[in-house]
C-alpha positions in Angstrom: 131.8 -139.2 57.0 130.6 -140.9 54.1 128.7 -143.1 56.4 126.0 -140.4 57.0 125.4 -139.4 53.6 122.6 -141.0 51.3 123.2 -141.8 47.7 119.5 -140.8 47.1 116.9 -140.2 49.6 114.3 -142.6 50.8 111.1 -143.0 48.9 109.3 -140.9 51.7 111.0 -138.1 51.0 110.5 -138.1 46.9 107.9 -135.6 45.9 105.9 -135.8 42.8 104.3 -133.1 41.4 101.1 -133.9 39.9 98.3 -132.1 37.9 94.7 -132.9 39.2 91.0 -131.5 38.5 89.1 -130.3 41.6 86.1 -132.3 41.7 84.1 -129.2 42.9 85.2 -126.5 40.7 86.7 -128.2 38.1 90.0 -126.4 38.1 93.3 -128.0 37.2 95.5 -127.6 40.1 99.2 -128.4 40.4 100.1 -130.3 43.4 103.0 -132.2 45.4 101.9 -135.8 46.6 104.2 -138.2 48.4 103.9 -140.6 51.4 103.2 -138.0 53.9 100.3 -136.6 51.8 99.4 -134.0 49.2 100.0 -130.1 49.0 97.9 -128.0 46.9 95.0 -130.1 47.0 93.0 -132.6 49.5 92.7 -136.2 48.7 89.1 -136.9 50.0 88.8 -140.2 48.3 89.5 -142.0 52.1 91.3 -141.5 55.1 90.7 -138.6 57.2 90.2 -135.9 54.6 87.0 -138.0 53.2 85.1 -136.5 56.4 84.8 -133.1 54.1 84.2 -134.7 50.8 81.1 -135.0 49.0 79.6 -138.2 47.5 81.8 -139.2 44.5 84.6 -136.6 45.2 88.6 -137.5 45.1 90.2 -134.4 44.6 89.5 -131.0 46.0 91.4 -128.1 45.6 92.5 -125.9 48.5 90.5 -122.9 47.7 87.2 -125.5 47.6 88.4 -127.0 50.8 88.7 -123.6 52.8 85.3 -122.5 51.5 83.8 -125.7 52.9 81.9 -124.7 56.2 82.9 -127.9 58.1 86.6 -127.6 57.3 86.6 -123.9 58.4 84.6 -124.9 61.5 87.3 -127.3 62.5 90.3 -125.6 61.3 90.4 -122.0 60.8 88.6 -120.8 64.2 90.3 -120.7 67.3 88.4 -122.9 70.0 89.0 -120.3 72.4 87.4 -117.4 70.3 84.5 -116.0 71.9 81.0 -117.5 70.9 80.1 -114.1 69.1 83.5 -114.3 67.1 82.7 -117.7 66.0 78.9 -117.1 65.2 79.8 -114.1 63.0 82.5 -116.3 61.2 80.1 -119.0 60.7 77.3 -116.7 59.7 75.0 -118.2 62.6 72.2 -115.8 64.0 71.2 -116.6 67.3 68.7 -114.3 67.6 66.7 -115.6 64.7 67.1 -119.4 64.6 66.1 -121.1 61.9 63.2 -123.5 62.5 64.1 -126.8 63.6 67.9 -126.1 64.5 69.1 -126.8 67.7 70.2 -123.5 68.8 67.4 -121.3 70.6 
């Protein structure tokens, strides 16, 4: 059935392999960029991921993003995990709160 075959994929399905420099660690990272987003790095210049970007950052590699405390809190911890598990993973010490913190 030739009517179902596409001669070339729509533009959204095309992938472009790019090499970017991470604005946090300075490493060169090879990744994929297309209309759906990126793979191998995060574009934090605008849009949703800018929540985790620092001033004047545009591209952040996966390693640096996974080390970001805000990203780890929002995406790597299960919301149903016990408080003790979340505190241990985030390095929160509720028995010895820091002066001025909201806990305690």
